[in-house]
C-alpha positions as CSV (number, residue, x, y, z in Angstrom):
1,M,6.7,4.3,-1.0
2,A,3.3,3.9,-2.7
3,L,5.0,4.5,-6.1
4,W,7.5,1.8,-5.3
5,V,4.6,-0.6,-4.5
6,E,2.9,0.4,-7.8
7,R,6.1,-0.2,-9.8
8,T,7.0,-3.4,-8.1
9,H,3.7,-5.1,-7.6
10,G,1.3,-3.3,-10.0
11,E,-2.4,-4.1,-9.5
12,N,-1.4,-6.7,-6.9
13,G,0.1,-4.0,-4.7
14,W,-2.9,-4.2,-2.4
15,M,-1.8,-7.7,-1.3
16,H,1.8,-6.5,-0.5
17,I,0.3,-3.6,1.5
18,A,-2.0,-5.9,3.4
19,M,0.8,-8.3,4.2
20,E,3.0,-5.5,5.5
21,Q,0.1,-4.2,7.7
22,D,-0.4,-7.7,9.1
23,R,3.3,-8.1,9.7
24,W,3.5,-4.8,11.7
25,L,0.3,-5.6,13.5
26,A,1.6,-9.0,14.6
27,A,4.8,-7.3,15.9
28,G,2.7,-4.9,17.9
29,E,4.1,-1.9,16.0
30,I,1.2,0.4,15.6
31,D,3.3,3.1,13.9
32,G,4.3,0.6,11.2
33,V,0.6,-0.2,10.7
34,A,-0.2,3.5,10.4
35,L,2.6,4.0,7.9
36,W,1.3,1.2,5.7
37,R,-2.2,2.5,6.0
38,E,-1.0,5.8,4.6
39,V,0.9,3.9,1.8
40,Q,-2.4,2.1,1.1
41,R,-4.3,5.5,0.8
42,C,-1.6,6.8,-1.6
43,W,-1.5,3.6,-3.6
44,E,-5.3,3.7,-4.0
45,E,-5.1,7.3,-5.3
46,L,-2.5,6.1,-7.8
47,Q,-4.8,3.3,-9.0
48,A,-7.7,5.7,-9.3
49,A,-5.6,8.2,-11.3
50,K,-4.4,5.3,-13.5
51,G,-7.9,4.3,-14.3
52,Q,-8.9,7.8,-15.2
53,I,-5.9,8.2,-17.6
54,Q,-6.5,4.9,-19.5
C-alpha cells in the first residue's frame, strides 16, 4: 500500500496518509489507524531510500 501511495501521491503522500489516519480515527476504527501508521512507516522508508539513490 505504501508503494501505491508513493506512485499516486509522490512526495505529498504524507498528506494522504494523515488524512486516512484522521478518517479512521474519527470513525473510531483503531485497527484502521494502526494500518495507516504502518503504511506511513513504510512510505517514510521509501522516501528515505529514494533520497539515498538520487
